[in-house]
C-alpha positions in Angstrom: -10.2 -20.3 -24.8 -9.3 -18.4 -27.9 -8.9 -14.4 -26.8 -11.0 -12.1 -28.3 -10.0 -9.7 -31.1 -11.8 -6.6 -29.3 -12.7 -5.7 -25.4 -15.2 -2.9 -25.4 -14.9 -1.6 -22.3 -17.5 0.6 -20.8 -16.9 2.8 -17.7 -20.5 3.2 -16.0 -21.3 5.8 -13.8 -25.5 6.4 -12.6 -26.1 5.7 -16.1 -29.2 3.1 -15.3 -31.4 4.9 -18.8 -28.9 4.1 -20.8 -26.9 1.2 -20.0 -29.0 -1.2 -21.8 -28.8 -0.3 -25.0 -25.7 0.8 -24.9 -24.6 -3.1 -24.5 -27.0 -4.0 -26.3 -25.5 -2.6 -29.6 -22.5 -4.2 -28.6 -24.1 -8.2 -28.4 -25.8 -7.7 -31.2 -22.7 -6.6 -33.3 -21.9 -8.0 -37.3 -18.6 -9.2 -36.0 -19.0 -11.4 -33.2 -15.1 -11.8 -31.4 -15.5 -9.4 -28.6 -16.0 -9.3 -24.5 -17.6 -6.5 -22.9 -15.9 -4.5 -19.7 -18.3 -2.6 -17.9 -16.2 -0.9 -14.7 -19.0 0.9 -12.4 -17.3 3.5 -10.9 -19.6 3.6 -7.9 -22.9 4.3 -9.5 -25.4 4.7 -6.7 -28.3 3.7 -9.0 -29.9 0.9 -10.4 -27.1 0.5 -12.9 -25.6 -2.6 -11.6 -28.5 -4.7 -11.6 -29.5 -3.5 -15.0 -26.2 -4.6 -16.5 -26.3 -8.3 -14.2 -29.5 -8.9 -15.4 -27.8 -9.2 -18.7 -27.6 -13.3 -19.2 -24.9 -13.5 -21.7 -20.8 -14.7 -20.9 -19.6 -12.0 -23.0 -20.6 -8.8 -20.6 -18.2 -8.9 -17.8 -18.8 -6.9 -14.5 -16.9 -5.1 -12.5 -17.6 -2.5 -9.4 -14.7 0.0 -7.7 -14.9 3.0 -5.6 -15.9 6.3 -7.4 -12.8 7.6 -9.3 -13.6 9.2 -11.9 -13.6 8.6 -15.7 -10.2 7.9 -16.4 -9.9 5.1 -13.5 -12.6 3.2 -14.8 -11.5 3.3 -18.2 -7.8 2.3 -17.3 -9.0 -0.1 -15.2 -11.1 -1.7 -18.1 -7.8 -1.8 -20.6 -6.4 -4.0 -17.8 -9.1 -6.6 -17.3 -9.6 -6.8 -21.0 -8.4 -9.7 -22.5 -9.1 -8.7 -26.0 -6.2 -7.3 -28.7 -7.9 -4.0 -29.1 -9.7 -1.4 -26.8 -13.2 -0.1 -27.8 -14.1 2.5 -25.4 -18.0 3.3 -25.2 -19.8 5.3 -23.0 -22.2 4.0 -21.4 -24.5 7.0 -22.5 -23.6 5.9 -26.3 -24.1 3.4 -28.4 -22.7 1.3 -31.6 -24.0 1.5 -35.4 -24.3 -2.3 -36.2 -21.4 -2.4 -38.1 -19.1 -0.4 -36.2 -16.9 -3.6 -35.0 -16.7 -4.9 -38.6 -15.8 -2.4 -40.4 -12.9 -1.6 -37.8 -12.0 -5.4 -37.6 -11.8 -4.4 -42.1 -9.3 -0.9 -41.1 -7.0 -2.9 -38.9 -6.9 -6.2 -41.5 -5.7 -3.3 -44.1 -3.4 -1.2 -41.5 -2.2 -3.7 -39.2 1.1 -2.1 -38.1 -1.4 1.0 -37.1 -2.2 2.1 -33.3 -5.8 3.5 -33.2 -9.1 3.2 -35.4 -11.6 5.3 -35.4 -14.8 6.3 -37.2 -16.9 8.8 -37.8 -20.0 9.4 -35.7 -23.6 10.6 -35.0 -23.9 13.6 -32.8 -27.6 13.6 -30.8 -28.2 16.4 -28.9 -32.1 18.3 -28.2 -33.7 15.6 -30.8 -31.3 17.3 -33.5 -28.6 14.3 -35.4 -25.6 15.7 -36.9 -23.1 13.9 -38.4 -19.1 14.8 -37.3 -16.7 15.6 -40.0 -14.7 14.1 -42.3 -17.8 11.7 -42.1 -19.5 10.3 -45.6 -21.2 7.5 -44.1 -21.2 5.8 -46.4 -20.7 1.6 -46.5 -17.5 1.2 -48.6 -15.6 2.1 -45.3 -12.5 3.9 -46.7 -9.9 3.6 -43.9 -7.2 6.6 -44.5 -4.4 7.5 -42.3 -4.0 10.5 -40.6 -1.3 12.5 -41.5 -1.7 15.7 -40.2 -4.3 15.3 -37.4 -3.7 18.6 -35.7 -4.7 20.1 -38.7 -8.0 17.9 -39.1 -8.5 18.5 -35.2 -9.2 22.1 -35.7 -11.7 21.9 -38.5 -14.2 19.2 -35.7 -13.8 16.1 -33.9 -13.6 13.6 -36.9 -13.8 10.9 -34.2 -14.9 10.7 -30.4 -13.9 8.2 -27.5 -16.8 6.2 -28.5 -16.0 5.8 -32.0 -12.0 4.5 -30.9 -10.2 1.5 -31.1 -6.7 1.2 -29.6 -4.1 -1.2 -29.7 -3.8 -2.6 -25.9 -0.1 -2.7 -26.5 -0.1 0.3 -27.2 -0.8 1.4 -23.2 1.3 -0.9 -22.4 4.1 -0.4 -24.3 3.7 3.5 -23.7 3.0 3.5 -20.5 0.1 6.0 -21.6 -3.4 5.7 -20.0 -5.9 8.6 -19.5 -4.7 11.0 -17.0 -6.8 10.6 -13.6 -8.8 13.3 -11.7 -9.5 15.3 -15.1 -13.4 15.1 -16.6 -12.9 17.1 -19.4 -10.6 16.6 -22.2 -9.3 13.5 -20.2 -9.6 11.5 -23.7 -7.5 13.9 -25.9 -4.3 13.8 -23.3 -4.4 10.1 -25.5 -5.6 11.3 -28.9 -2.6 13.6 -28.8 -0.5 11.4 -28.0 -1.3 9.0 -30.6 -1.2 11.8 -33.0 2.2 12.5 -31.9 4.1 9.2 -31.3 1.5 6.5 -33.0 -0.3 6.1 -36.4 -4.7 6.6 -36.6 -6.6 5.2 -39.0 -9.9 6.9 -39.8 -12.6 5.1 -41.7 -15.1 7.3 -43.1 -18.5 6.2 -42.1 -20.8 7.4 -38.8 -20.7 4.2 -37.0 -21.3 5.3 -33.4 -23.4 7.5 -31.4 -22.6 10.6 -29.1 -25.5 11.2 -26.7 -25.1 15.0 -26.1 -28.3 16.0 -24.3 -27.4 14.1 -20.9 -27.6 15.8 -18.1 -25.3 13.4 -16.5 -22.9 13.3 -19.1 -19.5 15.5 -19.2 -20.9 17.2 -22.6 -24.1 18.4 -21.2 -24.0 22.2 -20.5 -20.0 22.4 -20.1 -18.7 25.8 -21.6 -15.2 26.5 -22.0 -13.8 29.2 -20.0 -10.9 27.9 -18.4 -7.8 25.9 -20.1 -7.8 22.3 -19.6 -5.2 20.4 -18.5 -4.5 18.4 -22.3 -4.1 22.0 -24.0 -1.5 23.3 -21.0 0.6 20.2 -21.5 0.3 20.5 -25.4 1.2 23.9 -25.1 4.6 23.0 -23.5 5.8 20.6 -25.7 4.7 21.9 -29.2 7.8 23.8 -29.7 10.4 21.2 -28.5 12.6 19.7 -30.9 10.9 16.4 -30.5 7.4 16.9 -31.0 6.1 14.3 -33.4 3.6 16.1 -35.8 3.3 19.2 -37.4 3.9 22.4 -34.9 2.2 24.8 -37.4 -0.8 22.6 -37.3 -0.9 22.0 -33.6 -0.3 25.8 -32.9 -3.4 26.8 -35.4 -5.8 24.0 -33.5 -4.4 26.3 -29.9 -5.0 29.6 -31.8 -8.8 28.1 -32.4 -9.2 26.6 -29.0 -8.1 30.4 -27.4 -10.5 32.0 -29.4 -13.4 29.2 -28.4 -12.6 30.1 -24.9 -12.5 34.2 -25.9 -15.9 33.9 -27.4 -17.6 31.6 -24.5 -15.8 33.7 -22.2 -17.4 37.0 -23.8 -20.3 35.8 -23.9 -21.1 34.2 -20.2 -17.9 34.4 -18.1 -15.0 37.2 -17.8 -15.0 39.9 -20.0 -11.4 40.3 -19.2 -10.5 37.1 -19.9 -11.7 37.3 -23.0 -10.3 40.5 -24.0 -7.0 38.6 -23.1 -7.4 36.1 -25.0 -8.8 37.9 -28.0 -5.6 40.1 -28.3 -3.1 37.2 -28.5 -4.6 35.9 -31.1 -6.3 38.9 -33.4 -3.8 39.6 -35.9 -4.2 36.0 -37.1 -5.9 35.5 -40.4 -8.4 33.1 -39.6 -11.2 31.9 -37.0 -12.7 35.3 -37.9 -16.6 34.2 -36.6 -14.9 33.6 -33.3 -13.5 37.0 -33.1 -16.7 38.7 -34.6 -18.2 36.8 -31.3 -15.8 37.3 -29.1 -15.9 41.2 -30.2 -19.8 41.4 -29.7 -19.7 39.6 -26.5 -17.4 42.2 -25.3 -19.2 45.3 -26.1 -22.6 43.7 -25.4 -23.2 44.4 -21.8 -24.2 41.4 -20.0 -27.6 41.8 -19.0 -28.4 42.8 -22.7 -26.6 39.5 -23.4 -28.6 38.0 -21.3 -32.0 38.6 -22.7 -31.0 37.4 -26.3 -30.2 34.2 -25.2 -33.6 34.0 -23.5 -34.9 35.0 -26.7 -32.9 33.0 -28.5 -33.6 30.1 -26.9 -37.4 30.6 -26.8 -37.5 31.1 -30.2 -35.8 27.8 -31.1 -38.1 26.1 -28.7 
C-alpha cells in the first residue's frame, strides 16, 4: 500500500463538541492522499466514541494516558506514515483546499522543510484574518527570509496551518517540548526559522477557534516569561544563531512590552515597571508603552471598573 503524502495529526483532549467537524474538514479535502492520526490524550468525555463512529479507513485512532498536547503531537509524528506531517488541533478546521494548496507549495519548493498558510481567527462571533494573508485563490507561495521580522508583526501562521516534513523531526531530533502548554509549538517554529526553510502561502486556508473554554488560547494572559522565549534569549546573540539577530531581538522587545502591558492591567505593576524600563528607550511599539504606562498609573480598582464597563458596552 502506497504511503500517503500527508499525515494529519490531531491531538484530542475533551473536545467532543468539535472533533467531528475537525475530522470532517480533513475527509472532505480536495487533495486525497492523506491519513488522519487522532491521538486521544486521555479524554474523559465522549470524544473516543465520536471518533470511532467515523467509518473511514483513513482515520486512525490511538489512546494514551494524559501527557499534554506536546506528548500527543510527538506520538502522532511517531505513528505517521506520510512524508509530511500536518498539525490540526481538535477544535480547529481546514478550508477544503488546504492540503491542495500546501501540495502545490511543496511542488514549487521541494527542498523546503515547512509549508504554512494564513488562517481565519474566530473569537466571540467575530472572524478576522491573520497577517500576510491576502486570501487569494492564486495561492502564491513565498520563502520566508526573515522570520522574526514577520513574526513581530503577528503570527502569520499557527499550528493548524502548518505542515512539516517528517524527516526534519527525525534528522534534527527536534520535537514539541514536553510539559509545556503555552508557546510549545513556537519552539518548533523557531528551530525551523533558524535551521530550516519555511514557505508561506498567502491565503487563509485554516480556521483557529480562539473562543473555546478548553482551548489554550482562551482567556490566556501573558504575565510570566514563557520557556520558549527564555531559550531564545539564551541563544540569540551566540555566533551560530541561524537567523537575523536584529529581528529576533526586536521580537523579544515586543514580547516583553506585551508582558509589561498585561502585568500593568491585570498582574503586577512592579513587574510592569521593570519590563517597561528595560525597553522604554526603543523607538517602537509606542502603543504597548502607552498601555503599560496607563495601567501602571491608574489604580487597579479603577481598571476593574473600566474593563467591566467596556465589556458591557461591547456586549
